[in-house]
Backbone as CSV, one residue per row, in Angstrom:
resi,resn,N_x,N_y,N_z,CA_x,CA_y,CA_z,C_x,C_y,C_z
1,MET,-38.031,51.086,-5.489,-37.255,50.020,-6.127,-36.719,50.532,-7.463
2,ARG,-35.456,50.220,-7.756,-34.811,50.699,-8.976,-35.169,49.814,-10.166
3,ASN,-34.793,50.255,-11.371,-35.224,49.543,-12.576,-34.671,48.124,-12.663
4,ASP,-33.594,47.840,-11.937,-33.056,46.473,-11.944,-33.303,45.748,-10.621
5,GLY,-34.155,46.327,-9.777,-34.548,45.655,-8.539,-33.634,45.875,-7.351
6,ARG,-32.579,46.669,-7.516,-31.650,46.902,-6.408,-32.186,47.929,-5.414
7,LYS,-31.685,47.840,-4.180,-31.929,48.889,-3.200,-31.071,50.098,-3.578
8,ASN,-31.413,51.253,-3.047,-30.693,52.477,-3.408,-29.208,52.415,-3.081
9,ASP,-28.838,51.704,-1.999,-27.425,51.644,-1.592,-26.755,50.331,-1.995
10,GLU,-27.341,49.649,-2.973,-26.836,48.325,-3.374,-26.012,48.415,-4.649
11,LEU,-24.832,47.808,-4.619,-23.991,47.706,-5.802,-24.568,46.682,-6.776
12,ARG,-24.224,46.829,-8.049,-24.499,45.753,-8.986,-23.610,44.553,-8.638
13,GLN,-23.858,43.415,-9.249,-22.980,42.269,-9.036,-21.613,42.592,-9.620
14,ILE,-20.580,42.433,-8.799,-19.216,42.798,-9.200,-18.346,41.543,-9.219
15,LYS,-17.525,41.436,-10.258,-16.637,40.288,-10.386,-15.313,40.735,-10.987
16,PHE,-14.202,40.232,-10.439,-12.866,40.502,-10.955,-12.223,39.176,-11.350
17,THR,-11.816,39.071,-12.619,-11.140,37.866,-13.102,-9.700,38.225,-13.425
18,HIS,-8.756,37.729,-12.622,-7.348,38.059,-12.805,-6.723,37.189,-13.908
19,ASN,-5.629,37.682,-14.478,-4.906,36.975,-15.542,-5.849,36.602,-16.692
20,PHE,-6.655,37.580,-17.114,-7.674,37.317,-18.133,-7.052,37.113,-19.507
21,THR,-5.933,37.779,-19.774,-5.184,37.553,-21.012,-3.777,37.069,-20.650
22,LYS,-3.109,36.409,-21.606,-1.834,35.774,-21.260,-0.602,36.604,-21.603
23,ASN,-0.706,37.566,-22.509,0.487,38.284,-22.961,0.838,39.502,-22.121
24,ALA,-0.141,40.126,-21.506,0.131,41.288,-20.653,0.837,40.845,-19.376
25,LEU,1.608,41.761,-18.792,2.233,41.447,-17.504,1.164,41.094,-16.480
26,SER,0.059,41.822,-16.505,-1.094,41.490,-15.670,-2.345,41.987,-16.375
27,SER,-3.462,41.345,-16.129,-4.725,41.771,-16.741,-5.875,41.342,-15.857
28,VAL,-6.935,42.141,-15.882,-8.113,41.870,-15.060,-9.364,42.176,-15.880
29,LEU,-10.298,41.242,-15.922,-11.625,41.516,-16.460,-12.483,41.976,-15.291
30,THR,-12.973,43.201,-15.381,-13.797,43.783,-14.321,-15.235,43.866,-14.800
31,GLU,-16.151,43.338,-13.986,-17.569,43.356,-14.335,-18.375,44.042,-13.240
32,PHE,-19.025,45.142,-13.602,-19.992,45.803,-12.730,-21.359,45.621,-13.392
33,GLY,-22.084,44.599,-13.016,-23.309,44.281,-13.727,-22.994,43.977,-15.174
34,ASP,-23.648,44.696,-16.105,-23.419,44.468,-17.526,-22.280,45.308,-18.097
35,THR,-21.632,46.105,-17.279,-20.437,46.825,-17.719,-19.228,45.920,-17.548
36,LYS,-18.481,45.745,-18.632,-17.326,44.854,-18.609,-16.117,45.580,-19.204
37,VAL,-15.022,45.591,-18.457,-13.812,46.304,-18.857,-12.601,45.391,-18.671
38,ILE,-11.740,45.348,-19.688,-10.462,44.644,-19.553,-9.390,45.681,-19.245
39,THR,-8.709,45.506,-18.120,-7.573,46.373,-17.794,-6.304,45.533,-17.827
40,ALA,-5.268,46.078,-18.434,-4.008,45.343,-18.575,-2.837,46.281,-18.289
41,ALA,-1.806,45.744,-17.662,-0.632,46.532,-17.308,0.552,46.169,-18.197
42,SER,1.253,47.192,-18.683,2.491,47.024,-19.440,3.575,47.841,-18.756
43,VAL,4.815,47.361,-18.830,5.923,48.028,-18.148,7.014,48.387,-19.139
44,ASP,7.480,49.612,-19.041,8.609,50.101,-19.834,9.689,50.523,-18.840
45,LEU,10.864,49.935,-18.940,11.917,50.207,-17.952,12.655,51.504,-18.268
46,LYS,11.912,52.562,-18.396,12.460,53.907,-18.521,11.370,54.894,-18.146
47,LYS,11.781,56.067,-17.704,10.810,57.076,-17.290,10.333,57.859,-18.507
48,PRO,9.247,58.609,-18.365,8.759,59.404,-19.502,9.797,60.422,-19.973
49,LYS,9.771,60.734,-21.266,10.754,61.654,-21.839,10.660,63.051,-21.259
50,TRP,9.472,63.451,-20.793,9.300,64.808,-20.290,9.888,65.013,-18.897
51,MET,10.243,63.919,-18.198,10.812,64.061,-16.859,12.228,64.629,-16.936
52,GLU,12.584,65.442,-15.962,13.938,65.999,-15.883,14.960,64.884,-15.698
53,ASP,16.186,65.122,-16.157,17.233,64.093,-16.081,17.534,63.663,-14.648
54,ASP,17.438,64.601,-13.706,17.772,64.277,-12.318,16.559,63.799,-11.510
55,ASP,15.443,63.603,-12.192,14.238,63.082,-11.532,14.218,61.573,-11.721
56,ASN,14.425,60.842,-10.647,14.533,59.384,-10.731,13.242,58.647,-10.389
57,ARG,12.151,59.388,-10.313,10.881,58.722,-10.043,10.426,57.903,-11.252
58,GLY,9.494,57.016,-10.989,8.816,56.329,-12.071,7.512,57.035,-12.379
59,TRP,6.652,56.377,-13.167,5.393,57.002,-13.565,4.345,55.929,-13.797
60,VAL,3.099,56.288,-13.527,1.945,55.428,-13.835,0.989,56.246,-14.688
61,THR,0.585,55.699,-15.812,-0.324,56.403,-16.707,-1.383,55.434,-17.210
62,ALA,-2.357,55.952,-17.948,-3.463,55.100,-18.392,-3.960,55.530,-19.761
63,GLU,-4.494,54.572,-20.482,-5.222,54.833,-21.719,-6.563,54.118,-21.626
64,TYR,-7.587,54.737,-22.236,-8.963,54.254,-22.117,-9.608,54.231,-23.493
65,ALA,-10.421,53.229,-23.731,-11.132,53.167,-25.013,-12.436,52.408,-24.870
66,LEU,-13.443,52.904,-25.577,-14.687,52.164,-25.769,-14.560,51.382,-27.075
67,LEU,-14.664,50.081,-27.020,-14.620,49.303,-28.256,-15.908,49.538,-29.052
68,PRO,-15.845,49.456,-30.387,-16.993,49.821,-31.228,-18.295,49.134,-30.850
69,SER,-18.240,47.871,-30.480,-19.476,47.132,-30.191,-19.860,47.169,-28.715
70,SER,-19.214,48.026,-27.939,-19.483,48.047,-26.500,-20.781,48.753,-26.153
71,THR,-21.299,49.568,-27.071,-22.529,50.319,-26.827,-23.636,49.847,-27.768
72,ASN,-24.868,50.280,-27.486,-25.990,49.788,-28.294,-25.987,50.359,-29.709
73,VAL,-25.311,51.476,-29.901,-25.061,52.023,-31.241,-23.548,52.053,-31.437
74,ARG,-23.057,51.493,-32.522,-21.610,51.365,-32.727,-20.906,52.713,-32.579
75,CYS,-19.859,52.727,-31.756,-19.045,53.940,-31.628,-17.777,53.750,-32.463
76,ALA,-17.401,54.776,-33.188,-16.242,54.678,-34.074,-14.951,54.581,-33.280
77,ARG,-13.983,53.862,-33.820,-12.663,53.802,-33.197,-12.002,55.181,-33.266
78,GLU,-11.308,55.552,-32.202,-10.591,56.822,-32.167,-9.158,56.558,-32.603
79,ARG,-8.906,56.683,-33.895,-7.610,56.294,-34.441,-6.586,57.425,-34.416
80,SER,-6.900,58.534,-35.060,-5.916,59.614,-35.175,-6.032,60.640,-34.061
81,LYS,-7.222,60.777,-33.470,-7.424,61.768,-32.420,-8.488,61.273,-31.460
82,ILE,-8.193,61.356,-30.153,-9.176,60.910,-29.172,-10.109,62.062,-28.817
83,SER,-11.298,61.722,-28.386,-12.284,62.734,-28.025,-11.938,63.367,-26.683
84,GLY,-12.564,64.493,-26.419,-12.365,65.149,-25.129,-12.816,64.271,-23.976
85,ARG,-13.912,63.516,-24.176,-14.401,62.616,-23.130,-13.371,61.536,-22.815
86,THR,-12.828,60.913,-23.845,-11.829,59.862,-23.640,-10.600,60.416,-22.931
87,TYR,-10.143,61.584,-23.362,-8.964,62.207,-22.757,-9.203,62.484,-21.277
88,GLU,-10.390,62.996,-20.944,-10.708,63.306,-19.549,-10.752,62.038,-18.708
89,ILE,-11.338,60.958,-19.264,-11.448,59.707,-18.507,-10.074,59.091,-18.265
90,GLN,-9.220,59.045,-19.286,-7.917,58.409,-19.064,-7.039,59.243,-18.138
91,ARG,-7.216,60.568,-18.142,-6.508,61.395,-17.165,-6.993,61.084,-15.747
92,LEU,-8.302,60.891,-15.578,-8.849,60.537,-14.272,-8.289,59.204,-13.792
93,ILE,-8.243,58.210,-14.677,-7.702,56.900,-14.287,-6.241,57.028,-13.881
94,GLY,-5.444,57.724,-14.687,-4.030,57.880,-14.383,-3.807,58.623,-13.072
95,ARG,-4.511,59.733,-12.863,-4.383,60.503,-11.612,-4.727,59.642,-10.408
96,SER,-5.801,58.869,-10.538,-6.257,58.037,-9.426,-5.224,56.981,-9.063
97,LEU,-4.651,56.341,-10.074,-3.666,55.289,-9.812,-2.376,55.860,-9.245
98,ARG,-1.968,57.033,-9.707,-0.746,57.649,-9.147,-0.934,58.049,-7.692
99,ALA,-2.180,58.311,-7.303,-2.436,58.736,-5.926,-2.195,57.620,-4.915
100,CYS,-2.144,56.379,-5.381,-1.978,55.273,-4.429,-0.589,54.655,-4.482
101,VAL,0.354,55.305,-5.183,1.713,54.756,-5.258,2.749,55.815,-4.875
102,ASP,3.878,55.332,-4.375,5.040,56.171,-4.121,5.953,56.022,-5.336
103,LEU,5.942,57.018,-6.210,6.675,56.922,-7.474,8.176,56.821,-7.279
104,SER,8.668,57.248,-6.127,10.109,57.166,-5.872,10.562,55.723,-5.653
105,LYS,9.620,54.822,-5.394,9.964,53.417,-5.171,9.890,52.586,-6.452
106,MET,9.617,53.235,-7.570,9.645,52.533,-8.856,10.476,53.365,-9.827
107,PRO,11.762,53.545,-9.521,12.605,54.482,-10.271,12.754,54.129,-11.747
108,LYS,12.705,55.201,-12.570,12.944,55.081,-14.008,12.139,53.956,-14.638
109,MET,10.862,53.931,-14.317,9.965,52.886,-14.814,8.614,53.513,-15.120
110,THR,8.004,53.101,-16.219,6.666,53.561,-16.556,5.733,52.355,-16.641
111,ILE,4.659,52.399,-15.858,3.627,51.372,-15.936,2.402,52.002,-16.587
112,THR,1.954,51.401,-17.678,0.779,51.888,-18.393,-0.374,50.911,-18.178
113,ILE,-1.499,51.458,-17.759,-2.710,50.656,-17.611,-3.632,50.968,-18.780
114,ASP,-3.940,49.945,-19.570,-4.890,50.084,-20.669,-6.247,49.588,-20.201
115,ALA,-7.252,50.434,-20.340,-8.623,50.063,-19.973,-9.472,50.061,-21.237
116,ASP,-9.925,48.895,-21.630,-10.736,48.745,-22.840,-12.126,48.240,-22.459
117,VAL,-13.119,49.056,-22.744,-14.502,48.712,-22.414,-15.057,47.813,-23.512
118,ILE,-15.412,46.593,-23.150,-15.977,45.669,-24.136,-17.500,45.646,-24.085
119,GLN,-18.071,46.148,-22.983,-19.526,46.283,-22.884,-19.828,47.400,-21.890
120,ALA,-20.615,48.367,-22.321,-20.874,49.551,-21.500,-22.327,49.597,-21.042
121,ASP,-22.510,49.722,-19.727,-23.845,49.920,-19.161,-23.748,50.847,-17.952
122,GLY,-23.001,51.948,-18.126,-22.827,52.915,-17.044,-21.660,52.562,-16.143
123,GLY,-20.967,53.597,-15.653,-19.883,53.389,-14.697,-18.611,52.830,-15.297
124,THR,-18.348,53.106,-16.579,-17.147,52.522,-17.196,-15.869,53.104,-16.600
125,ARG,-15.871,54.396,-16.251,-14.643,54.991,-15.715,-14.342,54.479,-14.312
126,THR,-15.387,54.279,-13.507,-15.144,53.799,-12.149,-14.741,52.319,-12.162
127,ALA,-15.343,51.533,-13.044,-14.927,50.136,-13.191,-13.486,50.062,-13.682
128,SER,-13.097,50.986,-14.570,-11.721,51.017,-15.091,-10.723,51.318,-13.986
129,ILE,-11.087,52.197,-13.062,-10.189,52.524,-11.963,-10.017,51.324,-11.033
130,CYS,-11.129,50.654,-10.701,-11.037,49.481,-9.822,-10.214,48.369,-10.473
131,GLY,-10.540,48.051,-11.726,-9.764,47.028,-12.428,-8.336,47.469,-12.666
132,GLY,-8.157,48.772,-12.929,-6.812,49.304,-13.142,-5.942,49.166,-11.911
133,PHE,-6.531,49.415,-10.734,-5.750,49.235,-9.506,-5.331,47.781,-9.340
134,LEU,-6.249,46.858,-9.579,-5.903,45.440,-9.413,-4.845,44.997,-10.413
135,ALA,-4.943,45.482,-11.664,-3.911,45.156,-12.653,-2.568,45.741,-12.234
136,LEU,-2.586,46.963,-11.694,-1.353,47.584,-11.210,-0.763,46.795,-10.052
137,ARG,-1.600,46.399,-9.114,-1.109,45.634,-7.963,-0.531,44.288,-8.400
138,ASP,-1.207,43.612,-9.320,-0.693,42.330,-9.818,0.649,42.528,-10.528
139,ALA,0.763,43.609,-11.310,2.013,43.889,-12.018,3.147,44.157,-11.031
140,VAL,2.871,44.951,-10.011,3.883,45.261,-8.990,4.343,43.985,-8.292
141,ASN,3.407,43.110,-7.953,3.777,41.857,-7.289,4.695,41.012,-8.170
142,LYS,4.407,40.952,-9.484,5.255,40.178,-10.394,6.637,40.816,-10.543
143,LEU,6.678,42.141,-10.604,7.963,42.835,-10.727,8.812,42.646,-9.469
144,MET,8.179,42.556,-8.312,8.924,42.290,-7.086,9.435,40.847,-7.056
145,GLU,8.613,39.909,-7.527,9.047,38.510,-7.601,10.237,38.359,-8.546
146,GLN,10.258,39.152,-9.619,11.336,39.096,-10.600,12.580,39.878,-10.153
147,GLY,12.474,40.620,-9.078,13.593,41.426,-8.596,13.750,42.748,-9.321
148,VAL,12.796,43.100,-10.194,12.861,44.375,-10.904,12.572,45.520,-9.948
149,LEU,11.653,45.298,-9.017,11.365,46.251,-7.943,11.872,45.672,-6.630
150,THR,12.480,46.515,-5.818,12.967,46.067,-4.513,12.040,46.462,-3.382
151,GLU,11.149,47.440,-3.636,10.172,47.875,-2.644,8.798,47.950,-3.296
152,ASN,7.777,47.711,-2.493,6.409,47.822,-3.005,5.999,49.292,-3.013
153,PRO,5.731,49.875,-4.190,5.386,51.289,-4.244,3.931,51.604,-3.893
154,ILE,3.102,50.580,-3.761,1.683,50.837,-3.494,1.491,51.228,-2.036
155,ILE,0.895,52.380,-1.824,0.675,52.903,-0.479,-0.548,52.261,0.152
156,GLU,-1.649,52.277,-0.541,-2.882,51.630,-0.081,-3.828,51.488,-1.262
157,PRO,-4.784,50.560,-1.165,-5.730,50.369,-2.269,-6.615,51.592,-2.484
158,ILE,-7.106,51.725,-3.715,-8.129,52.704,-4.045,-9.278,51.985,-4.741
159,ALA,-10.432,52.636,-4.764,-11.569,52.139,-5.536,-12.430,53.335,-5.921
160,ALA,-13.313,53.111,-6.875,-14.168,54.182,-7.371,-15.569,53.653,-7.607
161,ILE,-16.544,54.556,-7.513,-17.932,54.186,-7.760,-18.707,55.435,-8.191
162,SER,-19.788,55.211,-8.894,-20.682,56.316,-9.239,-21.831,56.357,-8.240
163,ALA,-22.407,57.537,-8.095,-23.593,57.727,-7.265,-24.319,58.948,-7.822
164,GLY,-25.548,59.136,-7.413,-26.252,60.299,-7.938,-27.673,60.402,-7.426
165,ILE,-28.408,61.324,-8.031,-29.812,61.542,-7.681,-30.665,61.116,-8.873
166,VAL,-31.517,60.117,-8.642,-32.420,59.603,-9.678,-33.817,59.566,-9.090
167,ASN,-34.767,60.198,-9.756,-36.142,60.273,-9.250,-36.184,60.815,-7.822
168,ASP,-35.348,61.820,-7.578,-35.265,62.511,-6.277,-34.714,61.642,-5.161
169,GLU,-34.098,60.508,-5.501,-33.511,59.633,-4.481,-32.020,59.465,-4.733
170,ILE,-31.265,59.305,-3.634,-29.820,59.098,-3.719,-29.563,57.626,-3.989
171,VAL,-28.863,57.319,-5.078,-28.631,55.925,-5.459,-27.149,55.682,-5.750
172,LEU,-26.764,54.434,-5.594,-25.369,54.006,-5.754,-25.190,53.201,-7.027
173,ASP,-24.041,53.383,-7.694,-23.632,52.548,-8.821,-24.675,52.567,-9.936
174,LEU,-24.768,53.707,-10.626,-25.789,53.922,-11.642,-25.523,53.089,-12.893
175,ASN,-26.561,52.417,-13.396,-26.447,51.789,-14.707,-26.765,52.837,-15.773
176,TYR,-26.734,52.437,-17.038,-26.866,53.418,-18.116,-28.212,54.138,-18.085
177,GLU,-29.284,53.388,-17.876,-30.609,54.016,-17.865,-30.717,55.042,-16.750
178,GLU,-30.191,54.700,-15.568,-30.223,55.641,-14.447,-29.334,56.847,-14.720
179,ASP,-28.160,56.588,-15.253,-27.228,57.676,-15.555,-27.828,58.637,-16.584
180,SER,-28.546,58.111,-17.541,-29.132,58.936,-18.598,-30.252,59.825,-18.083
181,ASN,-30.854,59.438,-16.954,-31.988,60.187,-16.419,-31.699,60.813,-15.056
182,ALA,-30.434,60.848,-14.677,-30.068,61.348,-13.348,-30.235,62.860,-13.259
183,GLN,-30.666,63.319,-12.085,-30.713,64.751,-11.806,-29.338,65.264,-11.395
184,ALA,-28.534,64.377,-10.849,-27.139,64.682,-10.523,-26.345,63.396,-10.638
185,ASP,-25.110,63.530,-11.090,-24.264,62.365,-11.357,-22.885,62.626,-10.773
186,SER,-22.367,61.657,-10.007,-21.065,61.827,-9.361,-20.192,60.605,-9.585
187,ASN,-18.884,60.830,-9.650,-17.889,59.757,-9.656,-16.919,60.040,-8.515
188,ILE,-16.786,59.075,-7.620,-15.995,59.276,-6.412,-14.893,58.238,-6.360
189,VAL,-13.666,58.685,-6.045,-12.512,57.804,-5.896,-11.944,58.022,-4.502
190,LEU,-11.821,56.951,-3.720,-11.310,57.046,-2.356,-10.240,55.991,-2.118
191,THR,-9.377,56.266,-1.146,-8.426,55.256,-0.693,-9.098,54.365,0.346
192,LYS,-8.436,53.282,0.677,-8.970,52.358,1.681,-9.185,53.053,3.013
193,SER,-8.312,53.989,3.351,-8.433,54.705,4.627,-9.455,55.838,4.564
194,GLY,-10.091,56.042,3.403,-11.145,57.029,3.289,-10.719,58.381,2.770
195,LYS,-9.444,58.518,2.375,-8.982,59.794,1.834,-9.548,59.995,0.427
196,ILE,-9.846,61.246,0.102,-10.452,61.563,-1.192,-9.377,61.714,-2.264
197,VAL,-9.520,60.954,-3.328,-8.658,61.090,-4.493,-9.341,61.974,-5.533
198,ASP,-10.640,61.746,-5.743,-11.394,62.542,-6.703,-12.866,62.492,-6.342
199,PHE,-13.544,63.634,-6.507,-14.982,63.705,-6.251,-15.571,64.640,-7.298
200,GLN,-16.058,64.040,-8.380,-16.663,64.805,-9.472,-18.177,64.706,-9.345
201,THR,-18.848,65.840,-9.267,-20.309,65.816,-9.182,-20.891,66.942,-10.013
202,THR,-21.942,66.618,-10.762,-22.536,67.562,-11.699,-24.048,67.472,-11.645
203,ALA,-24.699,68.621,-11.579,-26.151,68.666,-11.709,-26.507,68.554,-13.184
204,GLU,-27.311,67.562,-13.520,-27.674,67.347,-14.916,-28.903,68.155,-15.314
205,GLY,-29.661,68.593,-14.327,-30.836,69.411,-14.590,-30.762,70.664,-13.747
206,GLY,-31.637,70.750,-12.740,-31.600,71.884,-11.828,-30.557,71.699,-10.736
207,ALA,-30.285,72.780,-10.042,-29.346,72.724,-8.917,-29.940,71.892,-7.778
208,TYR,-29.070,71.396,-6.906,-29.547,70.610,-5.781,-28.868,71.075,-4.489
209,GLU,-29.428,70.690,-3.367,-28.972,71.179,-2.074,-27.651,70.532,-1.665
210,GLN,-26.880,71.287,-0.859,-25.593,70.800,-0.380,-25.747,69.522,0.428
211,GLU,-26.842,69.387,1.166,-27.060,68.197,1.977,-27.112,66.943,1.101
212,LYS,-27.678,67.060,-0.098,-27.721,65.897,-0.988,-26.325,65.525,-1.481
213,MET,-25.439,66.519,-1.634,-24.063,66.209,-2.008,-23.395,65.374,-0.920
214,HIS,-23.645,65.719,0.345,-23.092,64.935,1.451,-23.664,63.515,1.457
215,GLN,-24.955,63.395,1.131,-25.578,62.070,1.087,-24.987,61.230,-0.042
216,ILE,-24.719,61.871,-1.183,-24.069,61.174,-2.297,-22.712,60.644,-1.865
217,PHE,-21.950,61.491,-1.175,-20.620,61.065,-0.732,-20.717,59.886,0.235
218,LYS,-21.652,59.936,1.171,-21.761,58.882,2.182,-22.152,57.539,1.553
219,ILE,-23.078,57.570,0.581,-23.483,56.305,-0.033,-22.339,55.746,-0.883
220,ALA,-21.561,56.635,-1.520,-20.400,56.194,-2.292,-19.323,55.627,-1.378
221,GLU,-19.130,56.248,-0.231,-18.131,55.764,0.736,-18.446,54.341,1.154
222,LYS,-19.719,54.058,1.398,-20.127,52.697,1.765,-19.829,51.728,0.627
223,GLY,-20.175,52.117,-0.612,-19.936,51.249,-1.751,-18.460,50.961,-1.971
224,ILE,-17.622,51.974,-1.802,-16.182,51.796,-2.011,-15.590,50.868,-0.960
225,LYS,-16.053,50.970,0.261,-15.582,50.036,1.300,-15.935,48.606,0.921
226,ASP,-17.131,48.398,0.388,-17.546,47.055,-0.024,-16.696,46.536,-1.185
227,ILE,-16.363,47.421,-2.133,-15.538,47.012,-3.273,-14.146,46.622,-2.817
228,ILE,-13.535,47.444,-1.983,-12.174,47.144,-1.515,-12.155,45.836,-0.723
229,TYR,-13.221,45.550,-0.018,-13.318,44.269,0.708,-13.277,43.097,-0.267
230,MET,-13.808,43.298,-1.504,-13.797,42.235,-2.504,-12.408,41.992,-3.080
231,TYR,-11.513,42.982,-2.989,-10.170,42.845,-3.576,-9.424,41.659,-2.961
């Protein structure tokens, strides 16, 4: 039995609250147990400056932040320069969201997903991806209703979850205490059809057998199917 009473393959209680704020085009409060993230979508009707002039695709990108009071010890705001961890996480969110859209169907448009962690208890990046997808989907639906988009660029849903090895057992959706003591920690992003978008896995202590990596993937696959069913 885990420290919060869950079975090894059991997700924390998950909740998605749509239209959580009123000013963003779309916003979602995502809750994975005690981890809470606000994701919001903003639209700029022009493509990024770095794109070639004859490239008419659109773009999806992301920004991520831990709010100062989101952790048990106050984390400083990243004002002038973001940390390597933050940069890596927002790149992961952006890559994951671009993997589920056809950028040619949102020409000369940039959608930015902001993920702000208001309470952290493990799995903030995976919760950000799930909430980010829902905010993106809600934004796309509104843009189609407004006639700004003529085709739906979303190919299929994606979701993400953490998994790992804790006390020599394969467990799903690690909270902070489990993540801090994990022998191996993974973040997996899959499409609804089961295609791999990202599979990051790291041994935190000693090396582990390849068979356990397969077990981590299988338990994450089950969790992601359950999350997408909640969408």
